[in-house]
C-alpha positions in Angstrom: -12.3 -3.2 18.5 -11.7 -6.6 17.0 -8.1 -7.5 17.9 -6.2 -10.5 16.5 -2.7 -11.4 17.6 -1.0 -13.1 14.8 1.0 -16.3 15.6 4.8 -16.6 15.3 4.4 -18.3 11.9 2.2 -17.1 9.0 3.2 -19.0 5.9 1.5 -20.9 3.1 0.9 -23.8 5.5 -0.7 -21.7 8.3 -2.2 -18.6 6.8 -5.7 -20.1 6.6 -5.8 -20.5 10.3 -4.8 -16.9 10.8 -7.5 -15.8 8.3 -10.1 -17.7 10.2 -9.1 -15.8 13.3 -9.4 -12.5 11.4 -12.9 -13.5 10.1 -14.0 -14.5 13.6 -12.8 -11.2 15.1 -14.6 -9.2 12.4 -17.8 -11.1 13.1 -17.6 -9.7 16.7 -17.8 -6.2 15.2 -15.8 -3.1 15.4 -12.5 -2.0 13.7 -9.9 -4.7 13.1 -6.5 -4.5 14.7 -3.8 -7.0 13.8 -0.9 -7.4 16.2 2.0 -8.8 14.2 4.7 -8.3 16.9 5.0 -12.1 17.5 5.7 -12.9 13.8 9.0 -14.6 13.2 8.5 -16.8 10.2 6.6 -15.2 7.2 6.3 -15.6 3.5 4.1 -14.1 0.8 1.1 -15.7 2.5 1.5 -13.2 5.4 1.3 -10.3 3.0 -1.7 -11.8 1.3 -3.3 -12.3 4.7 -2.8 -8.6 5.5 -4.3 -7.5 2.2 -7.3 -9.9 2.7 -7.9 -8.7 6.3 -7.9 -5.1 5.1 -10.3 -5.9 2.3 -12.6 -7.7 4.7 -12.6 -4.8 7.1 -13.2 -2.4 4.3 -16.2 -4.5 3.1 -17.7 -4.3 6.5 -17.1 -0.6 6.7 -14.7 -0.8 9.7 -11.2 0.4 10.2 -8.0 -1.6 9.8 -4.8 -1.2 11.8 -1.6 -3.2 11.9 0.7 -3.0 14.9 4.2 -4.4 15.4 5.1 -5.5 11.8 8.5 -7.2 11.8 11.2 -6.1 9.3 10.8 -9.2 7.2 7.1 -8.5 6.7 7.8 -4.9 5.8 10.5 -6.0 3.3 8.1 -8.4 1.6 5.4 -5.8 1.3 7.9 -3.4 -0.2 9.2 -6.1 -2.6 5.8 -6.7 -3.9 4.9 -3.1 -4.1 1.9 -3.3 -1.8 3.1 -1.4 1.2 1.0 1.7 0.3 -2.1 -0.5 0.0 -1.7 -1.4 3.7 -2.4 2.1 4.8 -0.7 4.9 6.7 -0.1 2.7 9.8 2.0 0.3 7.7 3.9 3.2 6.2 4.8 4.3 9.7 5.9 0.8 10.6 8.0 0.8 7.4 9.7 4.0 8.4 10.5 2.7 11.9 11.8 -0.6 10.5 13.9 1.1 7.9 15.6 3.4 10.4 16.3 0.5 12.7 18.3 -1.3 10.0 20.3 1.8 9.1 
């Protein structure tokens, strides 16, 4: 499995570095797993990164999983209407995050 731990900040200024890490991990082969548990500062670039990572994994014919998505990331994906595109794992994260804020 190709695992990438995302940094604390994934914004317009830093998303390209995170994307390079994703591409390098995919080059190693196997399914892609992103660990987003360290994320603190995100903007729309983080959502775009997730979508691109998923597309790259799909193009290589490997699985994609997201772990530890923070509430802010879940809220952005929901706002832009792309949460369903991020797969069932993201939907589970969304349910957990939604219940934590209730």
